[in-house]
C-alpha positions in Angstrom: -114.1 95.4 91.5 -113.7 91.9 89.6 -116.7 89.1 88.1 -116.3 86.0 89.3 -117.0 84.0 86.1 -118.7 80.2 86.2 -115.4 78.2 86.3 -114.3 80.4 88.8 -111.7 82.8 87.6 -112.1 86.5 88.3 -113.0 89.1 84.9 -112.5 92.6 84.9 -116.1 94.4 84.7 -117.2 95.6 81.2 -117.0 99.2 80.6 -120.1 101.3 81.1 -120.8 103.9 78.3 -122.1 107.1 79.0 -124.2 108.7 76.8 -122.9 112.2 75.2 -125.4 114.9 75.7 -126.1 117.4 72.8 -128.3 119.9 74.1 -128.0 122.4 71.3 -128.1 120.2 68.8 -131.3 119.3 69.8 -132.8 122.6 70.4 -131.4 123.8 66.9 -133.3 121.0 65.5 -136.8 122.2 67.1 -135.6 125.7 65.8 -135.6 124.3 62.8 -138.4 122.0 62.5 -140.9 125.6 64.0 -139.4 127.5 61.3 -140.7 124.9 58.5 -143.9 124.4 60.4 -144.6 128.1 60.1 -143.2 128.2 56.3 -146.2 126.0 55.5 -148.7 127.4 57.6 -147.9 130.9 56.0 -147.8 129.3 52.3 -151.4 127.2 53.0 -153.4 130.8 53.8 -151.4 132.7 51.5 -153.6 133.9 48.7 -150.9 134.8 46.3 -150.2 131.0 45.8 -153.5 130.1 44.9 -153.8 126.3 45.7 -156.8 125.8 43.5 -155.5 126.8 40.5 -152.1 124.8 41.2 -154.4 121.8 41.3 -156.4 122.7 38.5 -153.6 123.3 36.0 -151.6 120.3 37.4 -152.6 117.7 35.1 -153.7 120.1 32.7 -153.1 118.5 28.7 -151.2 121.4 27.8 -149.2 121.4 30.8 -148.5 117.2 30.8 -147.6 117.3 26.8 -145.1 119.9 27.9 -143.7 117.6 30.6 -143.9 115.1 28.0 -141.7 117.1 25.4 -139.3 118.3 28.2 -138.3 114.8 29.0 -138.0 113.9 25.3 -135.5 116.6 25.4 -133.7 115.6 28.2 -133.3 111.8 26.9 -132.3 112.4 23.4 -129.8 115.1 24.2 -128.0 113.5 27.0 -127.9 109.9 24.7 -125.7 112.4 22.1 -123.9 114.1 24.6 -123.0 111.0 26.3 -122.4 109.2 23.3 -120.2 112.5 21.8 -118.6 112.9 25.4 -116.8 109.1 25.1 -115.8 110.3 21.9 -114.3 113.2 23.2 -112.6 111.8 26.2 -110.9 109.2 24.0 -109.7 111.8 21.3 -108.6 113.9 25.2 -106.2 110.9 25.9 -104.8 110.4 22.2 -100.6 110.6 22.1 -101.6 112.3 18.8 -101.3 116.0 19.3 -103.9 117.1 16.4 -106.9 114.6 17.8 -106.0 115.3 21.6 -105.6 119.3 20.3 -108.9 119.2 18.4 -110.8 118.0 21.6 -109.7 120.2 23.8 -110.5 123.3 21.3 -113.8 121.8 21.0 -113.9 122.0 25.3 -112.5 125.3 25.4 -115.4 126.6 23.1 -118.5 124.7 24.7 -117.2 125.2 28.3 -116.3 128.4 27.9 -119.2 130.5 26.5 -123.2 130.1 28.3 -125.6 127.7 27.1 -128.2 130.5 26.9 -125.6 132.3 24.2 -124.8 128.7 22.1 -129.3 128.4 22.6 -129.4 131.7 20.8 -126.7 131.2 18.7 -128.1 127.7 17.0 -131.9 129.5 16.9 -130.3 131.9 14.1 -128.3 129.0 12.5 -131.0 129.5 9.8 -130.7 133.1 9.3 -126.5 132.1 9.2 -126.8 129.6 6.7 -129.6 129.7 4.6 -129.4 126.1 2.7 -127.6 123.3 3.7 -125.5 121.7 0.8 -124.2 118.2 0.1 -121.8 117.9 -3.1 -118.4 118.2 -3.6 -116.2 121.1 -2.6 -116.0 124.2 -5.3 -118.9 122.6 -7.5 -122.5 122.9 -7.6 -124.3 121.3 -4.9 -126.1 117.7 -5.4 -128.4 118.4 -2.7 -129.9 121.4 -1.2 -132.6 122.3 1.1 -133.6 125.2 3.1 -132.0 125.0 6.8 -135.5 126.0 8.3 -137.2 123.1 7.0 -134.4 120.7 7.3 -134.3 121.8 11.2 -136.8 122.5 13.3 -137.0 124.1 16.7 -137.0 121.2 18.6 -133.9 119.5 16.8 -132.5 122.0 17.2 -132.9 122.5 20.7 -131.8 118.8 21.0 -128.2 119.7 19.2 -127.6 122.9 21.4 -128.0 121.3 24.5 -126.3 118.2 23.8 -123.3 119.8 22.1 -123.2 121.7 25.4 -123.2 118.9 27.6 -120.6 116.4 25.3 -118.0 119.2 26.8 -119.0 118.0 30.4 -119.4 114.9 29.8 -116.1 114.6 27.7 -114.1 115.7 31.2 -116.5 113.5 33.8 -115.3 110.4 31.6 -112.0 111.2 31.3 -111.8 111.5 34.8 -113.3 108.3 35.2 -111.1 106.6 32.8 -107.9 107.8 34.4 -108.9 106.4 38.1 -108.4 102.8 36.6 -105.0 101.8 37.5 -102.7 101.7 34.4 -101.3 98.1 35.6 -104.9 97.0 34.9 -104.5 98.0 31.0 -101.3 96.0 30.8 -102.7 93.1 32.7 -105.6 92.9 30.1 -103.2 93.4 27.1 -100.8 90.5 28.9 -103.8 87.9 28.4 -103.9 89.0 24.9 -107.2 91.1 24.9 -107.7 93.9 22.4 -108.1 97.7 22.9 -111.9 97.4 22.4 -112.2 94.2 24.9 -109.6 95.9 27.5 -111.8 99.4 27.4 -115.4 97.1 27.9 -114.4 94.5 30.0 -111.5 96.0 32.1 -111.4 99.7 32.1 -114.9 101.1 31.7 -117.0 98.9 34.6 -114.2 99.9 36.7 -114.5 103.5 36.2 -118.4 103.5 35.9 -118.0 103.9 40.1 -116.3 107.2 39.3 -118.3 108.4 36.6 -122.2 107.7 37.5 -122.4 110.1 40.5 -121.8 113.0 38.4 -123.0 112.0 35.3 -126.4 111.3 37.3 -126.0 115.1 38.0 -125.7 116.0 34.6 -128.7 114.3 34.0 -130.5 116.2 36.5 -129.1 119.6 35.4 -130.1 118.6 31.9 -133.8 118.5 32.7 -133.8 122.0 34.2 -131.5 123.2 31.4 -134.4 122.6 29.4 -136.1 125.8 30.5 -133.7 128.1 28.1 -134.3 126.4 25.0 -136.9 129.2 25.0 -134.2 131.0 23.4 -133.9 129.4 20.5 -137.3 129.9 20.7 -139.0 126.5 21.3 -142.0 126.9 23.6 -143.3 124.0 23.2 -141.5 122.8 26.8 -142.8 122.8 30.6 -141.6 125.9 31.6 -142.8 128.3 28.5 -145.9 126.5 28.4 -146.5 127.2 31.7 -145.2 130.8 31.2 -147.4 131.5 28.2 -150.8 129.8 29.8 -149.9 132.7 33.0 -149.4 135.2 30.5 -153.7 134.4 29.7 -154.9 134.0 33.1 -152.5 136.2 34.9 -151.9 133.4 37.2 -147.8 133.6 37.1 -147.1 131.8 40.7 -149.3 129.1 40.6 -148.2 128.3 37.2 -144.6 128.6 38.7 -145.9 126.3 41.4 -147.1 123.8 39.1 -144.1 123.7 37.0 -141.7 123.3 39.9 -144.0 120.2 40.9 -143.3 118.3 37.8 -139.5 119.4 37.7 -139.2 118.0 41.4 -141.3 114.6 40.5 -138.7 114.0 37.1 -135.5 115.0 39.5 -136.9 112.4 42.4 -137.4 110.0 39.4 -133.8 110.2 38.6 -132.0 110.7 41.6 -133.4 107.3 42.7 -132.4 105.7 39.5 -128.9 107.5 40.3 -128.9 105.9 43.5 -129.5 102.4 42.6 -126.6 102.8 39.6 -123.8 103.8 42.2 -124.7 100.7 44.3 -124.3 98.1 41.2 -121.4 100.2 40.1 -120.2 100.2 43.8 -120.1 96.7 44.3 -116.7 95.7 46.4 -115.5 98.9 47.3 -115.4 99.7 50.1 -116.7 97.8 53.8 -116.5 93.9 53.0 -118.1 91.7 54.8 -116.1 89.5 56.9 -115.2 86.2 55.5 -116.7 83.3 57.6 -115.2 80.6 57.0 -111.5 82.7 56.9 -112.5 83.5 60.4 -113.3 79.9 61.8 -110.1 78.8 60.3 -108.1 81.3 62.0 -110.0 80.6 65.2 -109.0 77.0 64.6 -105.4 77.4 64.4 -105.0 80.0 67.3 -106.9 77.2 69.4 -104.1 75.1 68.5 -101.5 77.1 69.5 -102.2 78.5 72.3 -105.6 76.2 73.7 -107.7 79.5 73.7 -110.0 80.3 71.1 -109.7 84.0 70.2 -113.2 85.8 69.5 -113.0 87.2 65.8 -114.6 90.6 65.5 -116.1 92.0 62.3 -113.7 93.7 60.4 -110.9 93.8 63.1 -107.6 92.5 63.5 -107.0 89.5 65.4 -103.5 89.5 67.1 -102.7 85.6 68.3 -99.6 85.6 70.7 -97.7 81.9 70.6 -97.6 80.0 74.0 -95.0 81.4 76.1 -92.9 79.4 79.4 -94.7 80.3 82.7 -91.3 79.9 83.8 -89.9 82.6 82.4 -92.6 85.3 84.1 -91.4 83.8 87.6 -88.6 85.3 89.4 -84.9 83.6 89.5 -85.3 82.4 93.4 -89.0 80.4 92.6 -86.3 78.8 90.0 
């Protein structure tokens, strides 16, 4: 069946889309909601969770201070890890075999051993090296002081976390740098840019869209890895502090919930920041907004050629056919 337009021309009817039904998808969603509702109802009434104790210790001064210490460990460790990771990534890309090999051995050691073992090692550093000596080799030290005095448990925790994380950040940064086409660096060199200018203005901005997502995940992972610094031992971070309180009050499960709520609070903030950073550095990648001026120009040219103005769809290619001779479509007997 055809429709008649206002100008008297006959047009084909539009396609009527029928929405597909997904009964099993809806059923699965309802089952999931029922399971979640049952879990919440059970958790609200189960005595082991002891929600009044959770509310009592959630903003306790000891817990708040421990949460701040955990945040400090995360920030300081990640700053050192990023700086060292960038250095190691550049060393891995160096054509010098000695520099490249040293970076590779570092990654092999710190990625191949558990972080808990590394933290235990750093906790024993005062036993292995009783003093830190500074001076010329094979001579009497000019300055010497005990290791345990110079390096507190807090400093050792930062060093242990940062050195382990630097190995992973190095591979993330190296992957981001390799994702940029080598022609970009060649073009920057042809423009007279130095190596530093090329990295800062050309390579690094383009590699950030590859670096940011895994780096954000590493920051969140670092926040949770701080719970392992008890191996040094350092006992003022969030998890160990909540465990010490639970050892006195015998509220083990409520204190675990308190620590989990603080971890979720920090990770939620980090995830929001990661989202906006990814959005910032992903500008110009993927789907782009149609250029209205270009579409208007295409439409005007097409109208001049065919006498018909085409409709240019967003993101869709526009095919303009050249005008044809109507006599070419008529039978030979009509000529």
